[in-house]
VOPAGU-2260 file (C-alpha; in pm, 1 decimal, decimal comma):
REM VOPAGU-2260
SITE   aa  ch    i         X         Y         Z
SITE  MET   A    0  -11277,6  -14578,9   -4664,1
SITE  ARG   A    1  -11234,2  -14215,2   -4789,2
SITE  ILE   A    2  -10895,5  -14072,6   -4916,2
SITE  HIS   A    3  -10796,0  -13722,7   -4986,5
SITE  GLN   A    4  -10528,4  -13688,2   -5225,7
SITE  VAL   A    5  -10310,7  -13363,0   -5284,0
SITE  SER   A    6  -10120,6  -13408,3   -5619,9
SITE  PRO   A    7   -9996,8  -13054,0   -5745,7
SITE  THR   A    8   -9936,4  -13183,5   -6086,0
SITE  TYR   A    9  -10239,2  -13394,7   -6086,5
SITE  ALA   A   10  -10357,4  -13221,1   -6454,8
SITE  ASP   A   11  -10030,7  -13219,3   -6584,1
SITE  ALA   A   12   -9833,9  -13451,4   -6884,2
SITE  CYS   A   13   -9549,2  -13588,4   -6603,6
SITE  GLY   A   14   -9473,9  -13881,3   -6411,3
SITE  ILE   A   15   -9614,5  -13763,2   -6047,3
SITE  GLY   A   16   -9922,7  -13628,5   -6249,5
SITE  ASN   A   17   -9934,9  -13950,6   -6428,5
SITE  PHE   A   18   -9907,6  -14168,5   -6082,6
SITE  SER   A   19  -10194,2  -13969,7   -5903,2
SITE  ARG   A   20  -10413,9  -13993,4   -6166,0
SITE  ASN   A   21  -10388,0  -14383,4   -6191,2
SITE  LEU   A   22  -10374,9  -14403,7   -5842,7
SITE  GLU   A   23  -10712,6  -14253,3   -5813,7
SITE  THR   A   24  -10884,3  -14438,9   -6061,2
SITE  ALA   A   25  -10735,5  -14771,7   -5940,6
SITE  LEU   A   26  -10866,7  -14716,9   -5609,1
SITE  ARG   A   27  -11204,4  -14587,8   -5739,6
SITE  ARG   A   28  -11229,3  -14950,0   -5927,3
SITE  ARG   A   29  -11181,9  -15069,5   -5594,1
SITE  ASN   A   30  -11473,2  -14871,5   -5427,2
SITE  VAL   A   31  -11253,9  -14653,7   -5261,0
SITE  GLU   A   32  -11367,9  -14271,6   -5237,3
SITE  VAL   A   33  -11100,7  -14067,4   -5342,7
SITE  SER   A   34  -11142,9  -13664,0   -5403,7
SITE  THR   A   35  -10774,4  -13502,2   -5537,2
SITE  THR   A   36  -10656,1  -13140,3   -5496,1
SITE  THR   A   37  -10371,0  -12957,8   -5641,6
SITE  THR   A   38  -10315,0  -12747,4   -5305,7
SITE  LEU   A   39  -10268,9  -12820,3   -4968,1
SITE  SER   A   40  -10610,3  -12801,0   -4891,4
SITE  PRO   A   41  -10755,2  -12995,2   -4574,5
SITE  ALA   A   42  -11083,7  -13238,4   -4666,2
SITE  GLU   A   43  -11367,5  -13313,8   -4377,6
SITE  GLY   A   44  -11454,4  -13643,6   -4319,9
SITE  CYS   A   45  -11183,4  -13808,0   -4497,0
SITE  ASP   A   46  -10995,1  -14107,5   -4317,4
SITE  VAL   A   47  -10664,4  -14046,8   -4450,5
SITE  THR   A   48  -10460,0  -13784,7   -4664,8
SITE  ILE   A   49  -10230,2  -13867,8   -4916,5
SITE  VAL   A   50   -9952,6  -13616,3   -5045,7
SITE  GLN   A   51   -9767,9  -13667,1   -5360,0
SITE  HIS   A   52   -9454,3  -13551,5   -5272,4
SITE  GLU   A   53   -9100,0  -13439,2   -5479,8
SITE  TRP   A   54   -8870,7  -13134,8   -5378,4
SITE  GLY   A   55   -9000,0  -12839,9   -5525,5
SITE  LEU   A   56   -9386,9  -12900,3   -5541,9
SITE  PHE   A   57   -9411,7  -12778,4   -5156,9
SITE  ARG   A   58   -9231,8  -12582,9   -4909,5
SITE  THR   A   59   -9106,8  -12817,6   -4630,9
SITE  GLU   A   60   -9248,7  -12531,1   -4365,5
SITE  ASP   A   61   -9598,7  -12551,2   -4565,3
SITE  LEU   A   62   -9616,5  -12935,4   -4552,1
SITE  HIS   A   63   -9529,6  -12933,3   -4192,8
SITE  CYS   A   64   -9788,2  -12682,7   -4124,8
SITE  PHE   A   65  -10032,4  -12863,1   -4343,4
SITE  CYS   A   66   -9969,5  -13212,6   -4118,0
SITE  GLU   A   67   -9997,8  -13027,5   -3771,3
SITE  GLN   A   68  -10381,7  -12875,3   -3861,6
SITE  SER   A   69  -10479,0  -13180,0   -4059,7
SITE  SER   A   70  -10771,1  -13345,0   -3911,2
SITE  ALA   A   71  -10667,2  -13704,1   -4056,9
SITE  PRO   A   72  -10359,4  -13861,3   -4069,3
SITE  VAL   A   73  -10098,3  -13789,2   -4363,4
SITE  VAL   A   74   -9920,6  -14053,9   -4552,2
SITE  LEU   A   75   -9643,5  -13945,9   -4785,8
SITE  VAL   A   76   -9573,2  -14085,7   -5139,6
SITE  ALA   A   77   -9220,0  -14010,7   -5156,7
SITE  HIS   A   78   -9094,5  -13947,0   -5522,9
SITE  SER   A   79   -8740,1  -13806,0   -5428,3
SITE  GLY   A   80   -8506,9  -13870,4   -5156,2
SITE  GLY   A   81   -8413,0  -13654,1   -4884,4
SITE  VAL   A   82   -8745,3  -13636,6   -4700,7
SITE  GLU   A   83   -8628,3  -13716,6   -4344,6
SITE  THR   A   84   -8696,1  -13362,9   -4232,6
SITE  LEU   A   85   -9061,3  -13440,4   -4239,7
SITE  ALA   A   86   -9040,7  -13763,7   -4071,2
SITE  THR   A   87   -9174,5  -13581,0   -3753,6
SITE  SER   A   88   -9502,4  -13478,2   -3922,3
SITE  VAL   A   89   -9604,5  -13739,6   -4169,4
SITE  ASP   A   90   -9775,5  -14088,8   -4039,4
SITE  GLY   A   91   -9614,8  -14302,8   -4274,8
SITE  THR   A   92   -9467,2  -14298,8   -4622,0
SITE  ILE   A   93   -9509,4  -14519,7   -4963,3
SITE  THR   A   94   -9205,7  -14567,9   -5155,0
SITE  MET   A   95   -9103,3  -14711,8   -5498,3
SITE  HIS   A   96   -8793,5  -14875,0   -5378,8
SITE  GLN   A   97   -8622,6  -14950,3   -5065,7
SITE  GLY   A   98   -8393,5  -14689,3   -4947,6
SITE  ILE   A   99   -8516,8  -14406,6   -5104,2
SITE  VAL   A  100   -8653,8  -14258,4   -4765,9
SITE  ALA   A  101   -8378,6  -14329,3   -4528,4
SITE  LEU   A  102   -8631,0  -14319,2   -4192,9
SITE  ASN   A  103   -8560,2  -14532,6   -3859,8
SITE  ASP   A  104   -8876,9  -14607,1   -3759,2
SITE  GLY   A  105   -9230,1  -14520,6   -3892,0
SITE  PRO   A  106   -9463,6  -14749,1   -4155,3
SITE  ASN   A  107   -9323,8  -14742,5   -4451,5
SITE  LEU   A  108   -9477,8  -14945,9   -4746,9
SITE  VAL   A  109   -9242,7  -15018,2   -5054,6
SITE  ILE   A  110   -9423,0  -15132,1   -5400,9
SITE  PRO   A  111   -9249,0  -15089,3   -5764,5
SITE  HIS   A  112   -9371,7  -14856,8   -5939,4
SITE  PRO   A  113   -9719,9  -14983,9   -6068,4
SITE  ALA   A  114   -9806,1  -14927,1   -6472,5
SITE  TRP   A  115  -10084,3  -15021,5   -6714,4
SITE  ILE   A  116  -10110,4  -15383,9   -6771,2
SITE  PRO   A  117  -10277,9  -15560,0   -7090,2
SITE  ARG   A  118  -10492,0  -15829,0   -7014,9
SITE  GLU   A  119  -10289,2  -16033,2   -7263,4
SITE  LEU   A  120   -9993,1  -15960,9   -7503,7
SITE  GLN   A  121  -10044,5  -15914,1   -7848,7
SITE  ASP   A  122   -9909,5  -16123,7   -8163,8
SITE  ARG   A  123   -9591,9  -15903,6   -8237,5
SITE  ARG   A  124   -9609,8  -15965,1   -8622,8
SITE  GLN   A  125   -9929,8  -15802,6   -8624,3
SITE  LEU   A  126   -9830,7  -15481,0   -8436,2
SITE  ARG   A  127   -9551,7  -15463,7   -8666,2
SITE  ALA   A  128   -9802,1  -15425,3   -8957,6
SITE  ARG   A  129  -10013,9  -15196,4   -8786,7
SITE  PHE   A  130   -9710,3  -14936,9   -8682,9
SITE  GLY   A  131   -9543,4  -14992,5   -9011,2
SITE  LEU   A  132   -9245,9  -15210,9   -8886,5
SITE  GLY   A  133   -9094,1  -15448,8   -9096,3
SITE  ASP   A  134   -9222,8  -15808,0   -8996,4
SITE  ARG   A  135   -8850,2  -15975,7   -9026,9
SITE  SER   A  136   -8668,0  -15679,0   -8870,9
SITE  PHE   A  137   -8547,1  -15655,7   -8510,2
SITE  VAL   A  138   -8672,9  -15352,6   -8320,6
SITE  VAL   A  139   -8507,6  -15174,0   -8032,7
SITE  GLY   A  140   -8728,9  -14912,3   -7856,4
SITE  SER   A  141   -8807,7  -14675,7   -7591,8
SITE  SER   A  142   -8952,0  -14425,0   -7423,9
SITE  GLY   A  143   -9000,4  -14134,1   -7192,6
SITE  PHE   A  144   -8828,5  -13797,9   -7125,4
SITE  ILE   A  145   -8551,4  -13730,7   -7310,4
SITE  SER   A  146   -8244,2  -13620,1   -7132,1
SITE  GLY   A  147   -7902,1  -13654,6   -7152,4
SITE  PHE   A  148   -7837,8  -13918,7   -6895,9
SITE  ARG   A  149   -8049,7  -14155,1   -7116,3
SITE  GLN   A  150   -7697,5  -14211,1   -7352,4
SITE  PHE   A  151   -7963,4  -14211,0   -7646,9
SITE  PRO   A  152   -7684,7  -14085,8   -7919,6
SITE  GLU   A  153   -7426,1  -14272,3   -7786,3
SITE  ILE   A  154   -7627,3  -14603,8   -7777,8
SITE  LEU   A  155   -7790,9  -14504,6   -8119,9
SITE  SER   A  156   -7487,9  -14445,3   -8315,1
SITE  ARG   A  157   -7362,1  -14784,7   -8226,8
SITE  LEU   A  158   -7686,7  -14994,9   -8284,3
SITE  LEU   A  159   -7799,9  -14808,7   -8614,3
SITE  PRO   A  160   -7522,1  -14960,3   -8801,6
SITE  VAL   A  161   -7564,5  -15301,7   -8717,8
SITE  LEU   A  162   -7932,7  -15271,1   -8713,9
SITE  ARG   A  163   -7911,9  -15133,7   -9084,3
SITE  ASP   A  164   -7714,5  -15382,0   -9193,8
SITE  ALA   A  165   -7972,3  -15676,7   -9037,3
SITE  ASP   A  166   -8282,1  -15448,8   -9159,3
SITE  GLY   A  167   -8349,7  -15396,1   -8781,0
SITE  SER   A  168   -8494,3  -15028,1   -8680,8
SITE  VAL   A  169   -8520,5  -14813,2   -8364,7
SITE  GLN   A  170   -8834,2  -14640,5   -8247,6
SITE  LEU   A  171   -8797,0  -14366,9   -7973,9
SITE  LEU   A  172   -9125,3  -14219,9   -7828,9
SITE  SER   A  173   -9032,1  -13914,9   -7681,2
SITE  ALA   A  174   -9215,5  -13705,3   -7430,0
SITE  ARG   A  175   -9109,4  -13364,4   -7516,8
SITE  CYS   A  176   -9126,7  -13099,5   -7268,3
SITE  GLY   A  177   -8926,5  -12848,5   -7016,1
SITE  GLY   A  178   -8783,2  -12862,3   -6674,3
SITE  PRO   A  179   -8522,2  -13130,3   -6519,0
SITE  TRP   A  180   -8652,2  -13469,1   -6666,1
SITE  CYS   A  181   -8554,6  -13329,0   -7022,2
SITE  SER   A  182   -8164,4  -13202,7   -6884,9
SITE  GLY   A  183   -7984,4  -13189,2   -7186,4
SITE  TRP   A  184   -8246,2  -13204,1   -7435,4
SITE  GLU   A  185   -8101,3  -12878,2   -7666,0
SITE  ARG   A  186   -7785,5  -13105,8   -7700,4
SITE  ILE   A  187   -7957,9  -13439,5   -7795,0
SITE  GLU   A  188   -8226,9  -13299,4   -8005,4
SITE  PRO   A  189   -8003,3  -13220,8   -8302,0
SITE  GLU   A  190   -7802,2  -13526,9   -8272,8
SITE  LEU   A  191   -8119,6  -13713,3   -8262,8
SITE  ASP   A  192   -8214,2  -13520,3   -8588,6
SITE  ARG   A  193   -7908,3  -13595,9   -8738,7
SITE  LEU   A  194   -7921,5  -13984,8   -8697,4
SITE  ARG   A  195   -8264,2  -13961,4   -8835,9
SITE  GLN   A  196   -8162,4  -13821,2   -9153,9
SITE  GLU   A  197   -7867,5  -14048,5   -9159,6
SITE  TYR   A  198   -8059,6  -14371,7   -9106,4
SITE  PRO   A  199   -8390,1  -14295,6   -9254,2
SITE  LYS   A  200   -8515,2  -14594,1   -9292,2
SITE  HIS   A  201   -8400,3  -14739,0   -8970,4
SITE  PHE   A  202   -8472,9  -14507,3   -8720,4
SITE  ARG   A  203   -8799,2  -14338,3   -8578,9
SITE  TYR   A  204   -8840,8  -14041,5   -8336,9
SITE  GLU   A  205   -9147,2  -13911,1   -8237,5
SITE  GLY   A  206   -9259,7  -13654,4   -7974,1
SITE  GLY   A  207   -9558,6  -13624,5   -7726,0
SITE  PHE   A  208   -9765,0  -13825,8   -7503,2
SITE  LEU   A  209   -9989,9  -14138,5   -7553,4
SITE  SER   A  210  -10240,3  -14335,8   -7367,8
SITE  HIS   A  211  -10135,2  -14634,7   -7167,5
SITE  GLU   A  212  -10293,6  -14864,4   -7416,0
SITE  GLU   A  213  -10109,9  -14710,3   -7740,1
SITE  LEU   A  214   -9776,0  -14691,7   -7558,8
SITE  ASN   A  215   -9819,0  -15043,8   -7436,5
SITE  LEU   A  216   -9863,2  -15180,8   -7773,7
SITE  ARG   A  217   -9609,7  -14962,7   -7914,4
SITE  LEU   A  218   -9358,9  -15120,3   -7682,0
SITE  GLN   A  219   -9496,4  -15472,0   -7738,4
SITE  ALA   A  220   -9407,6  -15435,2   -8107,4
SITE  CYS   A  221   -9027,9  -15403,5   -7982,3
SITE  ASP   A  222   -8773,2  -15704,4   -7912,9
SITE  LEU   A  223   -8565,0  -15495,6   -7695,3
SITE  LEU   A  224   -8614,5  -15176,5   -7486,1
SITE  TRP   A  225   -8349,0  -14949,9   -7370,4
SITE  CYS   A  226   -8431,8  -14776,4   -7037,8
SITE  PHE   A  227   -8036,2  -14701,2   -6919,3
SITE  THR   A  228   -7956,7  -14391,3   -6730,5
SITE  ASN   A  229   -7587,8  -14275,0   -6615,4
SITE  ARG   A  230   -7718,3  -14066,5   -6333,0
SITE  ALA   A  231   -7683,6  -14104,1   -5979,9
SITE  SER   A  232   -7982,7  -14311,0   -5821,1
SITE  SER   A  233   -8262,5  -14105,1   -5782,8
SITE  ALA   A  234   -8668,0  -14162,9   -5697,1
SITE  TYR   A  235   -8825,2  -14415,2   -5903,4
SITE  ALA   A  236   -9059,4  -14136,8   -6003,3
SITE  SER   A  237   -9149,1  -14143,4   -6397,4
SITE  GLY   A  238   -9226,9  -14517,3   -6419,1
SITE  VAL   A  239   -9060,6  -14539,7   -6738,0
SITE  ALA   A  240   -8877,4  -14896,1   -6635,0
SITE  ALA   A  241   -9226,5  -14940,3   -6526,7
SITE  ASP   A  242   -9415,2  -14868,5   -6856,8
SITE  HIS   A  243   -9120,0  -15058,9   -7053,9
SITE  TYR   A  244   -9151,4  -15396,1   -6806,6
SITE  ALA   A  245   -9560,4  -15412,7   -6851,3
SITE  SER   A  246   -9496,1  -15461,4   -7230,5
SITE  GLY   A  247   -9371,8  -15798,4   -7167,2
SITE  THR   A  248   -9062,5  -15682,0   -7386,0
SITE  MET   A  249   -8702,4  -15760,4   -7274,5
SITE  MET   A  250   -8558,8  -15468,6   -7136,9
SITE  VAL   A  251   -8205,3  -15344,4   -7061,8
SITE  LEU   A  252   -8164,7  -15117,1   -6747,9
SITE  ALA   A  253   -7929,5  -14933,7   -6561,5
SITE  ASP   A  254   -7770,7  -15127,0   -6254,2
SITE  VAL   A  255   -7916,8  -14843,9   -6014,3
SITE  GLU   A  256   -8084,8  -14866,3   -5651,4
SITE  GLN   A  257   -8405,4  -14742,5   -5849,4
SITE  HIS   A  258   -8438,1  -14984,1   -6073,3
SITE  ARG   A  259   -8327,0  -15306,8   -5875,4
SITE  ASP   A  260   -8721,6  -15464,1   -5794,5
SITE  VAL   A  261   -8691,8  -15447,7   -6209,2
SITE  ILE   A  262   -8332,2  -15595,8   -6258,7
SITE  LYS   A  263   -8455,2  -15921,7   -6024,8
SITE  ARG   A  264   -8716,6  -16007,9   -6264,1
SITE  PRO   A  265   -8732,7  -16212,0   -6565,2
SITE  GLY   A  266   -8678,4  -16020,0   -6906,0
SITE  THR   A  267   -8419,3  -15785,4   -6776,8
SITE  ILE   A  268   -8034,4  -15720,6   -6884,9
SITE  ALA   A  269   -7855,2  -15462,5   -6632,7
SITE  ALA   A  270   -7631,4  -15233,7   -6759,1
SITE  PRO   A  271   -7282,6  -15108,3   -6577,4
SITE  ALA   A  272   -7217,2  -14728,7   -6578,2
SITE  ASP   A  273   -6954,2  -14760,5   -6827,5
SITE  LEU   A  274   -7131,0  -14899,2   -7149,1
SITE  GLN   A  275   -6803,4  -14966,7   -7367,8
SITE  GLY   A  276   -6793,0  -15329,8   -7332,1
SITE  PHE   A  277   -7157,1  -15401,1   -7245,9
SITE  VAL   A  278   -7271,6  -15257,8   -7590,9
SITE  ASP   A  279   -7007,5  -15493,3   -7789,5
SITE  THR   A  280   -7192,4  -15804,8   -7619,5
SITE  LEU   A  281   -7532,1  -15652,1   -7647,4
SITE  LEU   A  282   -7480,2  -15600,7   -8010,5
SITE  GLY   A  283   -7384,4  -16002,8   -8011,1
SITE  THR   A  284   -7698,4  -16064,6   -7867,6
SITE  ILE   A  285   -7874,9  -15861,4   -8089,1
SITE  ARG   A  286   -7741,2  -16072,7   -8388,2
SITE  ASP   A  287   -7823,9  -16359,2   -8204,4
SITE  ARG   A  288   -8177,7  -16243,2   -8125,6
SITE  ARG   A  289   -8194,0  -16435,1   -7785,0
SITE  PHE   A  290   -8483,8  -16237,0   -7674,9
SITE  GLN   A  291   -8819,6  -16366,1   -7489,8
SITE  ARG   A  292   -9114,3  -16176,5   -7355,1
SITE  HIS   A  293   -9215,4  -16215,5   -6960,2
SITE  ASP   A  294   -9521,0  -16186,6   -6750,3
SITE  PRO   A  295   -9573,5  -15843,0   -6669,2
SITE  GLU   A  296   -9821,8  -15881,3   -6401,5
SITE  ALA   A  297   -9607,2  -15780,0   -6079,9
SITE  TYR   A  298   -9640,9  -15428,2   -6200,9
SITE  SER   A  299  -10018,5  -15394,2   -6258,2
SITE  TRP   A  300  -10188,7  -15113,1   -6075,9
SITE  PRO   A  301  -10489,0  -15345,4   -5974,4
SITE  THR   A  302  -10180,7  -15532,5   -5744,7
SITE  ALA   A  303  -10049,1  -15179,9   -5625,7
SITE  SER   A  304  -10390,1  -15058,9   -5534,0
SITE  GLN   A  305  -10496,6  -15353,0   -5310,1
SITE  ASP   A  306  -10134,3  -15357,8   -5134,1
SITE  ILE   A  307  -10181,1  -14980,9   -5047,0
SITE  ILE   A  308  -10525,7  -15023,9   -4940,7
SITE  GLU   A  309  -10420,0  -15284,8   -4730,3
SITE  PHE   A  310  -10116,1  -15070,9   -4582,9
SITE  LEU   A  311  -10357,6  -14782,2   -4503,8
SITE  ARG   A  312  -10633,2  -14985,5   -4348,2
SITE  ASN   A  313  -10376,3  -15118,0   -4128,1
SITE  LEU   A  314  -10257,6  -14842,5   -4012,5
SITE  ILE   A  315  -10568,1  -14573,1   -3985,3
SITE  PRO   A  316  -10662,5  -14706,8   -3621,6
SITE  THR   A  317  -10293,2  -14584,7   -3530,4
SITE  LEU   A  318  -10243,0  -14311,2   -3704,1
SITE  ARG   A  319  -10560,6  -14182,2   -3547,1
SITE  GLY   A  320  -10449,5  -14241,7   -3264,9
SITE  THR   A  321  -10171,2  -14051,7   -3289,3
SITE  GLN   A  322  -10355,0  -13762,6   -3435,4
SITE  THR   A  323  -10559,6  -13768,8   -3143,5
SITE  ALA   A  324  -10271,9  -13738,1   -2912,5
SITE  ARG   A  325  -10069,0  -13457,2   -3156,0
SITE  GLY   A  326  -10418,5  -13264,8   -3124,7
């Protein structure tokens, strides 16, 4: 099978760019031919075209035109909702949670957002020594884009006094960038700097992008991960929750649609939108240190890529017939 992928942010350090690069690598490891372009350019000789879509990456009319002119079926990977206007043009969709595409008909594959999975989880004490974290401390961590929706200053102001008394710490691995992913960044950065100055031995805050392997090890070193957002449900596109789950470390997630698949799995704690009472419960749990590791295999790229390949193989004969009739 030969796949042509269209990903405008393929070369960028962002969620969709990262997704498209990982998908390309995972498919090639299964001996699938993949070519990727950053524009809506046709590809000769491919069996199917995959378009990585999020509002703002393409004009709707351009995508309609591309689908009409494509000699191969077009399958949309929807990283945001509201793509119903494209239902008459695309031949199938791939989504990261149920309900992101409100289509009445048409083939749709739902997969958990995949992540890089280690072959085995490392000894936490050794990782603590490697990263300069206290062997006996309780470490709360998080990673991903910083935004006002993730409640970092609010939760840190409650956690840090408790962790300081228990010789614990927080490591926050942020992806510094502009754009909508970092909405509210200007407000949050001074507050994080203030907390770092107030708790210099208990709060680490680092910006930049890490390799999949390095990020996973840093998250493995933690006892608990914070993956909360009070933003209304949206596309499960950045993969922050998947990266966190891939470390085998217990995690707190917002009880929103995009996290429903993760919440059903072992090693997760669902948090309500109003954190007031929940934080008190969480602090008690931290004092008791009731946290276990889980198997992250369900979120591996090999698992997801096999599901995608089978989905496309089953569709291609039907989609070719659709293309022929449409042409």
